[in-house]
C-alpha positions, 0 to 999 in steps of 0.5 A, spaced: 520 194 125 520 200 130 521 199 137 513 199 139 512 194 133 516 189 136 513 191 143 506 189 140 509 183 136 512 180 143 506 182 147 501 178 143 506 172 143 508 171 150 501 173 154 498 167 157 491 165 155 487 160 159 489 157 166 494 161 169 500 158 174 499 158 181 507 161 182 513 161 179 520 163 179 525 166 174 533 165 174 539 166 169 535 165 162 530 161 165 523 161 168 519 156 171 511 156 172 507 151 177 501 149 175 495 145 179 492 141 173 491 134 175 493 131 168 498 125 166 505 126 164 504 126 157 498 131 158 502 135 162 508 136 157 503 138 152 501 143 156 508 146 157 509 145 149 503 149 147 503 154 152 502 160 146 508 160 143 513 159 150 516 153 147 517 150 154 517 143 157 517 139 164 522 142 168 529 138 168 533 138 175 540 138 172 544 142 178 543 144 185 541 151 182 535 148 179 534 143 185 534 150 189 529 153 185 525 147 186 525 148 193 522 155 192 517 153 187 514 148 192 515 152 198 507 153 199 504 148 194 502 141 197 501 135 193 506 131 187 508 135 181 511 132 174 518 134 172 521 132 166 524 125 167 521 119 164 523 111 163 524 110 155 519 105 153 521 098 153 527 099 157 528 097 165 531 102 171 538 100 172 541 103 178 548 102 175 546 107 169 546 114 168 540 117 171 538 109 173 536 109 165 531 115 165 532 120 160 530 128 161 524 130 156 529 133 152 532 126 150 538 126 153 541 124 160 546 130 162 546 131 169 550 134 175 545 132 180 540 126 182 535 126 188 532 119 188 527 116 193 524 110 193 526 106 187 523 100 184 526 096 179 520 093 175 520 094 168 514 099 166 512 105 163 514 110 169 515 118 170 518 122 176 514 126 180 516 131 186 513 134 193 515 139 198 515 134 203 522 131 201 523 133 194 526 126 192 525 123 185 519 119 186 517 114 181 509 114 178 506 110 173 506 115 167 498 115 166 497 117 173 493 123 174 497 127 180 496 134 183 500 138 178 506 139 174 512 144 173 514 147 166 520 150 164 521 156 159 527 159 156 528 166 156 530 170 150 533 177 151 530 178 158 530 184 162 534 184 169 530 186 175 529 194 176 534 197 180 531 201 186 533 205 191 532 205 199 526 201 201 522 202 195 519 195 192 517 193 185 511 188 183 512 184 177 507 182 172 510 176 168 507 174 161 507 167 163 501 168 168 505 169 175 506 175 179 512 176 184 517 182 187 523 177 188 524 175 181 531 176 178 530 176 171 524 177 167 522 175 160 520 180 155 512 183 156 513 183 164 510 189 167 514 192 172 510 197 177 514 201 183 509 200 189 510 207 192 510 211 186 505 207 181 510 208 175 510 203 170 515 199 166 515 194 160 520 189 159 522 190 151 528 186 149 533 187 155 530 194 156 525 197 160 520 202 157 516 207 161 509 208 161 505 211 157 507 206 152 503 204 145 495 205 147 494 198 143 499 194 148 495 194 155 492 200 155 499 204 154 500 202 162 494 207 164 490 206 170 484 210 166 484 211 159 490 212 154 489 217 148 494 218 142 496 226 142 501 228 136 502 220 135 505 220 142 501 216 148 498 220 153 494 217 159 487 221 161 483 221 167 475 222 168 472 228 171 474 230 178 481 226 178 488 229 175 494 225 172 499 224 177 507 225 176 507 218 174 503 219 168 499 213 169 495 214 175 489 218 176 487 221 183 482 226 185 484 234 186 487 237 192 481 241 193 476 235 192 473 232 198 474 225 196 482 227 196 483 225 203 477 221 204 480 214 206 475 210 202 477 203 201 474 202 195 470 208 191 468 215 193 462 219 191 462 227 191 456 230 195 457 238 194 463 240 199 462 232 202 463 225 200 460 218 201 464 212 201 462 206 197 464 199 196 464 194 190 459 188 189 460 183 194 462 188 200 458 192 205 461 198 208 464 197 215 462 201 221 467 207 220 464 208 214 470 208 210 473 200 210 469 195 206 468 188 209 466 182 205 459 180 206 461 173 204 457 173 197 459 167 195 460 162 201 464 156 200 466 159 193 470 164 190 468 171 187 471 172 180 469 178 176 462 178 179 461 170 179 461 165 184 466 160 182 467 153 186 473 152 190 477 146 188 479 143 195 483 138 191 489 143 189 490 143 197 492 136 196 488 133 202 487 126 200 493 121 201 491 118 193 486 121 189 482 127 190 475 129 186 472 136 187 465 136 187 461 142 188 462 146 195 466 140 197 471 134 195 472 126 195 478 122 197 479 115 194 484 110 194 488 106 189 486 099 188 489 095 193 487 100 199 482 102 203 480 109 206 481 109 214 475 109 218 478 114 223 480 119 217 477 118 210 482 122 207 488 117 209 489 110 205 491 104 208 493 097 205 487 092 204 488 085 206 483 080 205 487 074 207 490 071 213 497 073 210 499 079 206 505 082 203 508 088 206 508 095 204 515 097 204 519 104 203 526 102 201 528 110 201 528 109 209 532 102 210 526 098 207 522 100 213 515 095 212 508 096 215 502 092 215 495 094 216 491 095 222 490 088 225 496 085 222 503 084 225 510 084 221 514 078 221 520 075 218 519 069 214 525 066 210 529 073 210 523 077 207 517 080 211 510 078 211 503 081 215 500 076 219 493 076 222 492 077 229 487 073 232 484 077 237 480 072 240 486 068 243 487 074 247 480 073 251 480 081 252 475 083 247 468 080 247 463 079 253 461 072 250 463 069 243 468 071 239 470 070 232 476 072 228 476 076 222 481 078 217 484 084 220 479 084 226 474 080 230 466 079 230 463 079 237 456 075 238 452 073 244 449 067 247 442 066 247 438 071 251 443 076 251 443 082 246 450 085 243 450 092 246 456 097 243 462 093 241 463 087 245 458 087 251 452 082 252 446 084 257 440 080 258 435 081 253 430 084 258 435 090 260 437 091 253 438 098 250 441 096 244 441 091 238 442 084 237 445 084 230 453 083 230 457 087 226 465 086 224 469 090 229 476 093 228 479 095 235 480 102 236 486 106 239 484 104 246 485 096 245 492 093 244 491 091 237 492 098 235 499 098 236 501 090 235 507 088 238 512 085 233 515 078 233 521 076 228 525 070 227 531 073 231 527 075 237 524 068 237 531 065 237 533 069 242 528 067 247 529 060 246 537 061 247 535 065 254 530 059 256 536 054 255 541 058 258 536 059 264 535 051 265 543 049 264 544 054 270 539 051 274 541 044 273 548 047 274 546 049 281 542 043 283 548 039 281 553 043 285 549 043 292 548 035 291 556 035 290 557 039 296 552 035 300 556 029 298 563 032 300 560 034 307 558 026 309 565 024 307 568 029 311 564 027 317 566 020 316 573 021 315 573 024 322 570 018 325 563 020 326 560 014 324 553 011 327 557 006 332 560 012 335 553 015 338 551 014 345 544 014 348 542 021 351 538 021 357 534 027 359 536 028 366 544 029 365 548 031 359 552 026 356 559 027 353 561 024 346 569 022 345 573 027 343 571 035 342 564 034 341 559 036 347 551 036 347 
C-alpha cells in the first residue's frame, strides 16, 4: 500500500465519532482524554475500549509523570472522574497489600506512585475517582454515576511536535477529538496548522506530510475545494479569491476592495467598494466590520445553526448528584443527606433522632462533623452527634418552645399570634399568622456554630473546680491557725483577763509593763 493509501486507512481508523472529549494531553507514547459523561465505572471503561479502534482503557496513574499529567488534564475541569483502579470482586481492601488490594483495569497492580485519600475498609464493590481539588484517590461505589472519566490510549508510530522558529505557534487537531498547541507527541492522523502562515501538515506514521494531500482525506487540507490535477492534489479557490503561498487557503486579490476590508466574517464586493456581512446569529457592529452575538440562543449554545441546551452539570455545581434540565439543572443528595436551606446545591447529613453517627474525613486526621443543630461529643472513645435542646437556652421563643431534632418549634399562648420566627404579639395587633412552623436557627443565632463539649474537657473542668475548693479550704485553715497562734502569743506574755484594769473617761490609766492606753 502506498503512502496515501496508508494515510487514508489510518485516518478512517483513528478519527473520533460521537461525543468528543473536553480536553486531552499526549506525552511519550500515550494520549489521555477527559470525557464529561455522567456514567458508572463499567460504562466508562467500555467507552474507552470502544472508541473507534483506539484500543484504550481508563487511565492508570502508576508514576509521578502520569500524576503530573493528571494535574494538567483536570486543571480546568471540576467534579469527580473515574480512573482505571478498582477492587476485584469478592475481595476486601487491605492497607498491608500493594495498592491496598486494588488492581488496575489492565489486571495488574504494578505502580511506583500512590495518592490515597479517605480510606474505608468495608468490603464492597468500589472503584477509584479523582478531582482537581486534591487529586487524591477516593473510593466510590462502582455503580455511581459521577461527573466523568479519563481514557488512556497507547500510540503507535506517533509524530513529534512540529519544530518552528521564533514566536510561531502551531495548533494541533488531534484525531482523538481534542485540540491544543502544547502537545509534545501526536498520534497518526493529527493535523498541524501553522497559525501565522496557515500551512497545514498531517501526521503519517512518524512523519509530517504537507498539504495538499489526497483529496479524499479531509479535503486534502484545502480551505475551499480540492481537485486532482495529473494525479496530484491541488487546492482551488472561488471567483474573486486567489490561492495563497501556503497552497491551502484562499484570499481576495490585492486589487479587490475586500482584500483589506477588515470584515470579521464575510465581505461582499460592490463595484469598487464592499460591504461586510455576518454569519447567522450575529449582527453587524456599529463600526460596520465587527460582528456581535445577538444572543440568538439565550440560555443555549449555537451549534451548526441549532440551539443546543447547555448542560450545567458539566461544571459540577452540586455537592452530590446533578440532573440537567432544559435551560437549568437540579441538585439532589444521596440517601441519608438533605439539601441545605441556605444553599440548595450543597448537602448536609440528615439526622432524625436525638443521637446520630458523625460524618468523618479520615484523610484529615479523622476530623468529624455534625449536622446543624447537633453538637459533637466523645463517648466511649468514639464520636457521636447529640441534638442541642435550644429550649433549655431560653433565648429563642417569646412564649413557648418545643425542641425538635436539629431545631425547635415556637408557639404562642392564647390570644397571641406567632410573627416571624419566634415573636408573639397580641391578636388584635397581629400582622402575621398564628401557624407554628419548625425552625432551624439561622446564622444570627448561636446554634449556627455550637460549642463542643468532649469527655476530656468535662474532666478538666471537674479537676479545676476540685483544685479551687482545696485551695479555699487551705486558706481558711491557714487563717484559723494563725489566729490560734496569736491568742497563744498574748497569753504567753501575761495578757490574761486578770491583768486588765477598769478605764476611766477622765484620765488615762497605765497597764503594767510596756502597754499604755
